[in-house]
C-alpha positions in Angstrom: 3.5 -21.5 194.3 6.8 -21.3 192.3 9.7 -21.2 194.9 11.9 -18.1 194.5 15.8 -18.3 195.2 18.0 -15.5 196.3 21.1 -16.3 193.7 24.5 -14.8 193.7 26.3 -15.5 190.1 30.0 -14.7 190.3 30.7 -14.6 186.6 34.0 -14.3 184.8 34.5 -11.2 182.7 36.8 -10.6 179.9 37.2 -7.4 177.7 39.2 -8.4 174.6 39.8 -4.4 173.9 41.4 -3.9 177.0 42.6 -7.6 177.9 41.2 -7.0 181.3 39.8 -10.1 183.2 37.8 -9.7 186.2 34.9 -11.5 188.1 31.5 -9.8 188.7 28.9 -10.6 191.1 25.2 -10.4 190.3 22.4 -10.7 192.5 19.0 -11.8 191.4 15.8 -13.5 192.5 14.8 -16.6 190.3 12.1 -19.1 190.3 13.0 -22.8 190.6 12.3 -23.7 186.9 14.4 -20.9 185.3 17.5 -22.5 183.3 20.9 -20.8 183.6 20.6 -19.4 180.1 17.4 -17.6 181.5 19.3 -16.3 184.3 21.9 -14.8 181.9 19.1 -13.2 179.9 17.6 -11.7 182.8 20.9 -10.2 183.8 21.0 -8.6 180.4 17.6 -7.2 180.4 17.4 -6.0 184.0 21.2 -5.3 185.2 24.0 -5.5 182.6 23.6 -5.6 178.7 27.2 -5.9 178.4 27.4 -9.6 179.6 28.6 -11.7 176.7 27.4 -15.5 176.7 26.4 -18.0 173.9 23.6 -20.1 173.3 21.5 -21.3 170.2 19.0 -24.1 170.3 18.7 -24.2 174.1 17.2 -27.5 173.8 20.4 -29.6 174.9 21.3 -30.4 171.0 23.7 -27.8 169.9 26.3 -27.6 172.4 26.9 -23.9 172.2 25.9 -23.0 175.9 28.6 -25.1 177.7 30.1 -23.4 180.6 31.6 -24.4 184.0 29.3 -23.7 187.0 31.1 -24.3 190.2 33.9 -26.1 188.4 31.8 -28.4 186.5 31.1 -28.2 182.7 27.7 -28.7 181.6 25.2 -27.2 179.4 23.4 -24.1 180.9 20.5 -24.7 179.0 19.8 -27.9 180.8 20.6 -26.8 184.3 17.4 -25.7 186.4 18.0 -23.3 189.2 16.4 -25.8 191.6 18.7 -28.7 190.4 21.8 -26.6 190.8 21.1 -25.6 194.4 20.4 -29.3 195.3 23.5 -30.5 193.2 25.9 -28.0 194.5 24.0 -27.3 197.9 24.4 -23.6 197.7 22.6 -20.6 196.2 26.0 -19.0 195.1 27.5 -20.0 191.6 30.9 -19.5 190.1 30.3 -19.3 186.2 33.2 -19.6 183.9 34.0 -20.2 180.2 35.0 -23.5 179.2 39.0 -23.9 178.9 39.1 -25.9 175.6 39.6 -22.8 173.4 40.5 -19.3 173.8 37.9 -16.7 175.4 36.6 -14.2 172.9 34.5 -12.4 175.7 33.1 -13.1 179.0 31.6 -16.5 178.6 32.0 -17.0 174.9 34.9 -18.9 173.6 36.2 -19.5 170.0 34.2 -22.4 169.1 36.4 -22.6 165.7 39.4 -23.2 167.5 37.5 -25.9 169.6 36.6 -27.7 166.4 39.9 -27.9 165.1 40.8 -31.0 167.1 37.4 -32.7 165.7 38.2 -31.8 162.2 41.5 -33.6 162.5 39.6 -36.9 162.9 37.6 -36.3 159.8 34.3 -36.8 161.4 32.5 -38.1 158.3 32.7 -41.4 156.3 36.0 -41.2 154.5 35.6 -43.9 151.9 31.9 -45.3 152.0 30.9 -48.9 151.3 28.9 -49.8 148.5 25.1 -49.3 148.7 22.9 -52.2 149.0 22.2 -53.8 145.7 18.4 -53.6 146.3 18.0 -50.1 147.5 19.7 -46.7 147.4 20.6 -46.9 151.0 23.3 -48.6 153.1 21.4 -51.2 155.5 22.8 -51.3 159.1 21.1 -54.0 161.5 19.8 -53.0 164.7 22.3 -55.5 166.3 25.3 -53.6 164.7 23.6 -50.0 165.2 23.0 -51.1 169.1 26.8 -51.5 169.6 27.6 -47.7 168.9 24.4 -45.8 168.6 25.1 -44.3 172.2 28.0 -42.5 170.9 26.2 -40.8 168.2 24.3 -38.6 170.7 27.5 -36.5 171.1 26.7 -32.8 170.2 30.4 -31.5 170.6 29.6 -29.2 173.7 33.2 -29.8 174.8 32.1 -30.4 178.4 34.1 -33.5 178.2 37.3 -32.1 176.7 37.2 -29.4 179.1 37.0 -31.9 182.1 39.6 -34.1 180.4 42.6 -34.2 182.8 44.8 -34.7 179.6 44.2 -31.6 177.5 47.7 -31.0 176.1 48.7 -32.6 172.8 45.4 -34.8 173.0 42.7 -34.8 170.4 40.2 -35.0 173.5 37.4 -37.4 174.5 34.7 -36.0 171.9 37.1 -35.9 168.8 38.1 -39.4 169.8 34.5 -40.5 170.0 33.8 -38.9 166.6 36.6 -41.1 165.2 35.5 -44.3 167.1 31.9 -43.9 165.7 33.3 -44.1 162.2 35.4 -47.1 163.2 32.4 -48.9 164.3 30.3 -47.9 161.5 30.2 -50.5 158.9 29.6 -48.0 156.2 33.2 -46.7 156.5 35.8 -48.6 154.8 38.9 -46.4 155.3 39.5 -48.2 158.7 43.5 -48.3 158.6 43.6 -44.3 158.2 41.4 -44.2 161.3 43.3 -46.5 163.1 46.4 -44.2 162.3 44.5 -41.3 163.9 43.5 -43.5 166.9 46.7 -44.6 167.9 48.7 -41.4 166.8 50.9 -39.4 169.5 47.6 -37.3 170.1 45.4 -40.3 170.3 44.6 -43.1 172.8 48.4 -43.2 174.2 47.4 -39.8 175.9 44.4 -41.0 177.7 45.0 -41.5 181.5 41.6 -43.3 181.7 40.3 -40.7 184.5 37.0 -41.1 183.1 36.0 -37.6 183.8 34.5 -37.4 180.2 31.8 -39.8 181.2 31.1 -38.2 184.6 30.2 -34.8 182.9 28.7 -35.7 179.4 25.4 -33.8 179.5 24.1 -36.6 177.1 25.0 -39.4 179.5 27.4 -41.0 177.0 29.9 -43.5 178.6 32.9 -41.9 176.6 35.4 -43.7 178.7 33.8 -46.9 177.8 34.2 -46.5 173.9 37.8 -45.2 174.4 38.7 -48.4 176.4 37.3 -50.3 173.4 39.7 -48.5 171.1 42.6 -49.1 173.3 41.7 -53.0 173.2 41.0 -52.8 169.3 37.5 -54.1 170.2 35.0 -52.3 167.8 32.0 -54.7 167.9 
């Protein structure tokens, strides 16, 4: 039999028309395998159609459902009710939007503003190396790929950027990671431009090495490790 939990969700609300902010409590019963995005949908269907929240793929790959649950940034499509009760040792949960960008409504933040920092690092190959003479692709050996493939799992959910203790005037952990990935990518030849970004006033000098980014990453990427490599100038 599926266990039922009597939950209380204390959800941050924001009305952009009146600029009013408040916390609204919702009581609901939910089985152990429901995800938090399912709880939000259940609230919309059964209690309050006005509650605004964001999600897309709901498979932990798009990063759009990032929120703070009891203060911890995470992907709400990955958080099961049973796991949340065990993790936080409570059936009462405070639900807040991420703090990396302005709130549009309730739990929805302005993702375009959040992505501005990522765009600054040019998260693409600026100047590609020549293709392999024997084919139409650039070949990367498994040994080289192994050194940075973990970092490519980032979905830009901005959980790490929200947890970061140095938000002001800092590109942020995920933006730093996007730049570091390209520095370690042998297809990228614009290394000097990337190093300028990395060591700029918004780059590694701002990082305090608190490692909160690694602690909250839903994809279990050791972001602090890659930033440490950048600080040492060690890119494999």
